[in-house]
VOPAGU-2260 file (C-alpha; in pm, 1 decimal, decimal comma):
REM VOPAGU-2260
SITE   aa  ch    i         X         Y         Z
SITE  MET   A    0     900,5    -668,8    1226,8
SITE  THR   A    1    1033,1    -336,9    1123,7
SITE  GLY   A    2    1246,5    -266,1    1422,3
SITE  GLU   A    3    1263,4      35,5    1657,9
SITE  PHE   A    4    1180,2     372,6    1476,4
SITE  GLU   A    5    1501,1     544,2    1389,2
SITE  ASP   A    6    1559,2     921,2    1334,3
SITE  ASP   A    7    1612,7     856,8     932,4
SITE  ALA   A    8    1803,1    1200,9     918,8
SITE  ALA   A    9    2046,5    1096,3    1159,9
SITE  ARG   A   10    2104,6     795,5     975,5
SITE  SER   A   11    2090,6     977,6     642,8
SITE  SER   A   12    2377,9    1194,0     768,3
SITE  ALA   A   13    2600,2     898,0     862,7
SITE  GLN   A   14    2544,5     737,8     531,9
SITE  PRO   A   15    2473,5    1029,1     266,5
SITE  THR   A   16    2226,8     921,9      -1,0
SITE  GLU   A   17    2167,6    1157,6    -308,7
SITE  PRO   A   18    1840,0    1091,2    -471,2
SITE  GLN   A   19    1911,9     986,7    -819,0
SITE  ARG   A   20    1599,1    1103,3    -965,4
SITE  VAL   A   21    1372,8    1391,6    -818,2
SITE  LEU   A   22    1001,8    1323,1    -914,2
SITE  LEU   A   23     906,8    1671,6    -825,0
SITE  ALA   A   24    1165,2    1875,1   -1008,4
SITE  SER   A   25    1132,3    2246,5   -1023,2
SITE  SER   A   26     969,0    2254,8   -1345,9
SITE  GLU   A   27     693,5    2014,1   -1197,7
SITE  TYR   A   28     630,8    2283,0    -916,1
SITE  PRO   A   29     285,7    2458,7    -949,7
SITE  GLY   A   30     500,6    2766,7    -811,4
SITE  ALA   A   31     858,0    2809,9    -705,0
SITE  ALA   A   32    1112,1    2545,6    -576,7
SITE  PRO   A   33    1115,8    2536,5    -210,5
SITE  SER   A   34    1336,7    2831,1     -69,5
SITE  LYS   A   35    1593,6    2792,5     172,7
SITE  GLU   A   36    1382,3    2885,8     463,9
SITE  GLU   A   37    1105,4    2661,8     345,4
SITE  VAL   A   38    1343,6    2370,3     342,8
SITE  GLU   A   39    1504,5    2460,5     681,4
SITE  ARG   A   40    1118,8    2476,0     819,3
SITE  SER   A   41    1056,4    2114,4     646,7
SITE  VAL   A   42    1342,8    1972,2     825,4
SITE  ALA   A   43    1229,8    2124,5    1179,9
SITE  LEU   A   44     876,5    1988,3    1127,6
SITE  ARG   A   45     996,9    1640,2    1039,7
SITE  GLN   A   46    1226,7    1652,7    1347,8
SITE  GLU   A   47     920,5    1762,2    1555,1
SITE  GLY   A   48     719,3    1467,8    1394,7
SITE  ASN   A   49    1004,9    1214,4    1494,6
SITE  ALA   A   50     945,5    1348,1    1854,6
SITE  GLU   A   51     580,1    1296,1    1825,0
SITE  TYR   A   52     636,9     955,2    1695,2
SITE  ALA   A   53     876,6     846,2    1985,4
SITE  ASN   A   54     588,5     965,1    2244,4
SITE  GLY   A   55     312,5     747,2    2046,7
SITE  SER   A   56     126,8    1057,5    1918,3
SITE  PHE   A   57      99,6     907,9    1572,6
SITE  GLU   A   58    -184,8    1135,2    1432,9
SITE  THR   A   59      -6,3    1423,1    1523,2
SITE  ALA   A   60     334,2    1309,4    1389,7
SITE  VAL   A   61     130,8    1235,2    1047,7
SITE  ARG   A   62      17,4    1588,1    1042,6
SITE  LEU   A   63     358,5    1732,9    1116,1
SITE  TYR   A   64     535,2    1507,0     836,0
SITE  SER   A   65     260,9    1593,3     602,0
SITE  ALA   A   66     333,1    1950,4     667,6
SITE  ALA   A   67     701,9    1910,6     588,7
SITE  ALA   A   68     621,7    1751,5     246,6
SITE  VAL   A   69     426,6    2051,0     152,8
SITE  LEU   A   70     721,5    2265,2     191,7
SITE  ASN   A   71     982,2    2026,9      50,4
SITE  PRO   A   72     806,0    1769,1    -164,3
SITE  SER   A   73    1149,2    1597,4    -267,8
SITE  ASP   A   74    1262,5    1515,4      85,1
SITE  HIS   A   75    1247,1    1131,7      74,3
SITE  LEU   A   76    1306,7    1112,0     469,2
SITE  VAL   A   77     948,1    1261,5     490,4
SITE  TYR   A   78     794,3     993,1     340,6
SITE  SER   A   79    1008,7     715,4     523,6
SITE  ASN   A   80     915,4     846,2     834,0
SITE  ARG   A   81     553,7     905,6     751,9
SITE  SER   A   82     539,2     544,2     629,8
SITE  ALA   A   83     653,6     413,3     952,0
SITE  CYS   A   84     399,5     600,8    1150,3
SITE  LEU   A   85     114,1     505,2     896,6
SITE  LEU   A   86     203,8     151,5     950,9
SITE  ARG   A   87     190,6     166,6    1334,5
SITE  MET   A   88    -169,9     323,7    1278,4
SITE  GLY   A   89    -254,8      32,7    1064,6
SITE  ARG   A   90    -323,9     242,6     737,6
SITE  LEU   A   91    -116,1     -29,1     526,1
SITE  ILE   A   92    -180,2     117,6     172,3
SITE  GLU   A   93     -88,2     471,8     254,4
SITE  ALA   A   94     216,4     334,6     423,5
SITE  LEU   A   95     302,1     148,5     108,3
SITE  ASP   A   96     220,3     461,2     -83,6
SITE  ASP   A   97     498,9     664,0      98,4
SITE  ALA   A   98     750,1     406,0     101,0
SITE  ASP   A   99     708,0     373,7    -292,2
SITE  LEU   A  100     766,3     739,7    -330,6
SITE  CYS   A  101    1051,2     732,0     -79,0
SITE  VAL   A  102    1258,7     481,7    -275,6
SITE  ALA   A  103    1165,7     652,9    -609,1
SITE  LEU   A  104    1304,5     974,8    -488,7
SITE  ALA   A  105    1605,5     805,4    -313,0
SITE  PRO   A  106    1667,2     461,6    -470,4
SITE  ALA   A  107    1982,3     365,4    -268,4
SITE  PHE   A  108    1827,0     470,3      45,3
SITE  ALA   A  109    1801,2      96,7     230,5
SITE  ARG   A  110    1562,7     204,1     491,6
SITE  GLY   A  111    1310,1     300,4     240,2
SITE  PHE   A  112    1309,4     -72,3     152,6
SITE  LEU   A  113    1254,4    -153,3     494,3
SITE  ARG   A  114     929,4      48,0     496,7
SITE  LYS   A  115     825,7     -85,9     182,7
SITE  GLY   A  116     869,4    -440,0     258,3
SITE  ALA   A  117     716,9    -415,1     590,5
SITE  ALA   A  118     396,7    -252,9     432,9
SITE  GLU   A  119     386,8    -524,6     178,5
SITE  GLN   A  120     435,7    -799,1     440,2
SITE  MET   A  121     154,8    -640,7     655,1
SITE  LEU   A  122     -62,1    -679,4     327,1
SITE  ASN   A  123      48,4   -1029,1     300,5
SITE  ARG   A  124     232,8    -969,5     -11,4
SITE  ARG   A  125     513,1   -1186,4     108,5
SITE  VAL   A  126     700,4   -1224,9    -223,0
SITE  ASP   A  127     712,1    -853,2    -280,7
SITE  ALA   A  128     799,3    -794,5      86,3
SITE  GLN   A  129    1112,1   -1030,4      22,4
SITE  SER   A  130    1209,4    -860,5    -292,1
SITE  SER   A  131    1222,2    -519,1    -123,0
SITE  TYR   A  132    1406,7    -639,3     195,8
SITE  LEU   A  133    1667,4    -815,0     -66,7
SITE  ARG   A  134    1684,6    -472,0    -259,4
SITE  GLY   A  135    1746,6    -265,8      53,6
SITE  LEU   A  136    2014,0    -510,2     156,9
SITE  SER   A  137    2178,9    -479,9    -178,6
SITE  HIS   A  138    2237,6     -94,7     -76,2
SITE  ASP   A  139    2325,4    -165,9     283,6
SITE  ALA   A  140    2427,9    -520,8     349,8
SITE  ASP   A  141    2509,9    -468,7     720,8
SITE  SER   A  142    2152,7    -328,3     804,6
SITE  GLN   A  143    2039,3    -536,9    1091,1
SITE  PRO   A  144    1673,4    -424,3    1082,9
SITE  LEU   A  145    1650,6    -553,1     710,1
SITE  THR   A  146    1807,2    -876,0     786,7
SITE  GLU   A  147    1601,2    -933,7    1082,1
SITE  ALA   A  148    1291,6    -849,7     882,3
SITE  LEU   A  149    1406,1   -1082,0     602,5
SITE  GLU   A  150    1473,2   -1364,3     853,6
SITE  ALA   A  151    1137,6   -1323,6    1030,4
SITE  LEU   A  152     948,3   -1328,6     685,4
SITE  ARG   A  153    1118,6   -1639,6     584,8
SITE  ALA   A  154    1075,8   -1811,6     909,4
SITE  ASP   A  155     678,3   -1723,8     885,9
SITE  SER   A  156     501,7   -2031,2     733,3
SITE  GLY   A  157     209,0   -1837,1     584,4
SITE  SER   A  158     152,0   -1827,2     216,0
SITE  SER   A  159     -44,8   -1566,7      25,2
SITE  LEU   A  160     -22,6   -1754,9    -296,7
SITE  GLN   A  161    -205,9   -2079,5    -146,0
SITE  THR   A  162    -450,8   -1868,7      20,9
SITE  THR   A  163    -541,0   -1663,5    -277,5
SITE  LEU   A  164    -549,7   -1977,4    -510,1
SITE  TYR   A  165    -770,0   -2149,4    -266,1
SITE  HIS   A  166   -1021,0   -1875,1    -243,9
SITE  VAL   A  167   -1031,9   -1842,6    -636,7
SITE  LEU   A  168   -1052,9   -2208,9    -712,3
SITE  PHE   A  169   -1237,9   -2383,9    -426,6
SITE  VAL   A  170   -1439,0   -2107,5    -220,5
SITE  SER   A  171   -1602,3   -1897,4    -508,4
SITE  PRO   A  172   -1771,6   -2211,6    -675,6
SITE  HIS   A  173   -1994,4   -2233,8    -370,4
SITE  LEU   A  174   -2077,9   -1862,7    -372,5
SITE  GLN   A  175   -2280,6   -1867,2    -691,1
SITE  MET   A  176   -2028,5   -1632,3    -868,2
SITE  ASP   A  177   -2158,5   -1712,9   -1203,4
SITE  ARG   A  178   -2501,1   -1556,7   -1103,6
SITE  LEU   A  179   -2320,7   -1285,7    -962,6
SITE  PHE   A  180   -2133,4   -1203,8   -1305,4
SITE  GLN   A  181   -2464,4   -1218,8   -1485,3
SITE  VAL   A  182   -2609,4    -935,0   -1283,8
SITE  LEU   A  183   -2293,1    -715,7   -1305,9
SITE  GLU   A  184   -2296,0    -768,9   -1695,2
SITE  ASP   A  185   -2656,4    -628,8   -1692,2
SITE  PRO   A  186   -2655,8    -270,9   -1541,9
SITE  ASP   A  187   -3039,1    -267,6   -1554,2
SITE  ARG   A  188   -3031,7    -551,7   -1278,0
SITE  LEU   A  189   -2747,3    -400,1   -1090,3
SITE  THR   A  190   -2981,3    -138,1    -903,5
SITE  SER   A  191   -2951,0     -17,4    -564,9
SITE  ALA   A  192   -3250,0    -220,0    -477,9
SITE  TYR   A  193   -3056,3    -543,6    -554,7
SITE  VAL   A  194   -2742,0    -419,0    -346,5
SITE  GLU   A  195   -2980,5    -384,9     -60,6
SITE  GLU   A  196   -3169,0    -674,5     -78,1
SITE  GLN   A  197   -2856,5    -898,6    -174,6
SITE  ALA   A  198   -2610,9    -719,8      58,7
SITE  PRO   A  199   -2529,3   -1025,5     284,9
SITE  GLN   A  200   -2471,8   -1264,1     -38,7
SITE  LEU   A  201   -2267,3    -990,9    -167,4
SITE  ASP   A  202   -2072,9    -941,9     128,5
SITE  ALA   A  203   -1964,8   -1314,8     126,0
SITE  GLN   A  204   -1896,3   -1312,9    -248,8
SITE  PHE   A  205   -1691,3    -990,1    -229,7
SITE  ALA   A  206   -1502,1   -1085,5      78,5
SITE  CYS   A  207   -1368,2   -1386,3    -147,4
SITE  LEU   A  208   -1301,8   -1189,1    -436,2
SITE  THR   A  209   -1111,0    -911,5    -288,9
SITE  GLN   A  210    -846,1   -1129,3    -170,9
SITE  THR   A  211    -713,3   -1171,9    -493,9
SITE  LEU   A  212    -669,3    -793,0    -537,2
SITE  ARG   A  213    -404,1    -845,2    -231,0
SITE  VAL   A  214    -199,3   -1105,1    -434,4
SITE  ASP   A  215     198,3   -1023,5    -471,8
SITE  LEU   A  216     262,4    -847,6    -803,3
SITE  GLY   A  217     544,5   -1093,5    -870,9
SITE  LEU   A  218     321,4   -1370,5    -835,2
SITE  LEU   A  219      34,4   -1227,2   -1038,5
SITE  LEU   A  220     266,5   -1147,4   -1350,0
SITE  ALA   A  221     381,7   -1506,8   -1347,0
SITE  SER   A  222      36,8   -1691,4   -1284,7
SITE  PRO   A  223    -220,1   -1730,6   -1590,8
SITE  VAL   A  224    -467,7   -1818,0   -1333,5
SITE  LEU   A  225    -434,2   -1533,2   -1115,1
SITE  ARG   A  226    -420,8   -1292,6   -1399,9
SITE  ASP   A  227    -750,0   -1420,9   -1512,9
SITE  ALA   A  228    -903,2   -1381,9   -1156,3
SITE  TYR   A  229    -756,9   -1056,1   -1110,6
SITE  ASP   A  230    -937,7    -922,6   -1432,4
SITE  ARG   A  231   -1270,6   -1066,6   -1321,4
SITE  VAL   A  232   -1220,8    -926,5    -969,0
SITE  THR   A  233   -1153,4    -581,8   -1111,2
SITE  PHE   A  234   -1452,4    -573,0   -1319,8
SITE  ALA   A  235   -1673,6    -697,4   -1052,7
SITE  CYS   A  236   -1571,0    -427,0    -798,0
SITE  GLY   A  237   -1566,8    -156,9   -1074,2
SITE  GLN   A  238   -1936,9    -259,9   -1182,7
SITE  LEU   A  239   -2060,4    -236,6    -851,5
SITE  LEU   A  240   -1913,2      93,9    -728,0
SITE  GLN   A  241   -2007,6     248,3   -1090,2
SITE  TRP   A  242   -2400,4     140,5   -1087,6
SITE  ALA   A  243   -2469,8     140,0    -724,4
SITE  PRO   A  244   -2219,7     337,6    -510,7
SITE  GLU   A  245   -2435,5     480,5    -244,2
SITE  ALA   A  246   -2613,4     152,2    -169,6
SITE  VAL   A  247   -2269,1     -37,7    -181,5
SITE  THR   A  248   -2162,8     222,2     102,0
SITE  LYS   A  249   -2472,8     217,1     282,4
SITE  HIS   A  250   -2556,8    -143,7     293,0
SITE  MET   A  251   -2235,3    -361,4     229,3
SITE  GLU   A  252   -1975,2    -430,2     496,7
SITE  GLN   A  253   -1704,6    -507,4     233,6
SITE  ALA   A  254   -1729,5    -165,3     103,5
SITE  SER   A  255   -1399,6     -40,5     221,7
SITE  ARG   A  256   -1230,7    -358,5     120,6
SITE  ILE   A  257   -1369,7    -315,4    -227,7
SITE  VAL   A  258   -1242,1      41,3    -257,3
SITE  GLN   A  259    -925,7     -43,8    -128,8
SITE  GLY   A  260    -877,4    -333,1    -373,3
SITE  LEU   A  261    -913,3    -128,2    -651,6
SITE  GLY   A  262    -669,9     130,1    -496,9
SITE  LEU   A  263    -433,4    -149,5    -517,9
SITE  ALA   A  264    -508,0    -221,7    -887,2
SITE  LEU   A  265    -467,2     124,2    -989,1
SITE  ARG   A  266    -143,2     146,0    -827,1
SITE  CYS   A  267      -0,9    -140,2    -992,6
SITE  GLY   A  268    -115,0     -16,2   -1344,7
SITE  TRP   A  269    -374,6    -262,2   -1408,1
SITE  ARG   A  270    -603,2    -174,9   -1658,2
């Protein structure tokens, strides 16, 4: 979907892109800005990471990219490359985080939008992914990887909106959601013992509920039904983790999805 990994540094040198806004400006560093030697060492680490990626050593590559980012936090290529690596490792939310940071640092860097769209597509946020691919093509209309990714996305007949609405409107009524929210609204009832006893039912309920937290942001903002569902789900996940965190971690199979879902909500600024 994302095409072969390419040395983004080589591509950048062929099509120079200057960041329009550096998020980590000198005044924001805890100490001094990176020295010339630190920048050079960061580039060397990034290139080492590229070699490890090419060999399939993704964990080693991530460590090298991370070390490079510490030395030079404003290098957008580090985040682009690490995003590609994290995507191959199945760490989709982290891959999206790095892609978001990459395009924030270098808004005209087309490959950053390829990374962003790929992560969104893997998260089944198809509308967001299409928007990212189109934004990338607006900066590099001849990009074959972006063109192929967009064509593949459009050829895929799946639909995250229909899936989400199906869960919200048709599946959830059969899972006694009203009874669940009665408990969630009463901290005296929301105990570790309750979570342990009701874990199978809670897993079924939250497997449904957390689908809503992976909806496309564009669709979320346009749909009152989804916004209402999103509010309810963030409340449910937050209450469960606030009042019985240890029991959720120990007894619920959906614990990681609950945490990831809330993470996505925080990333989009939902309150």
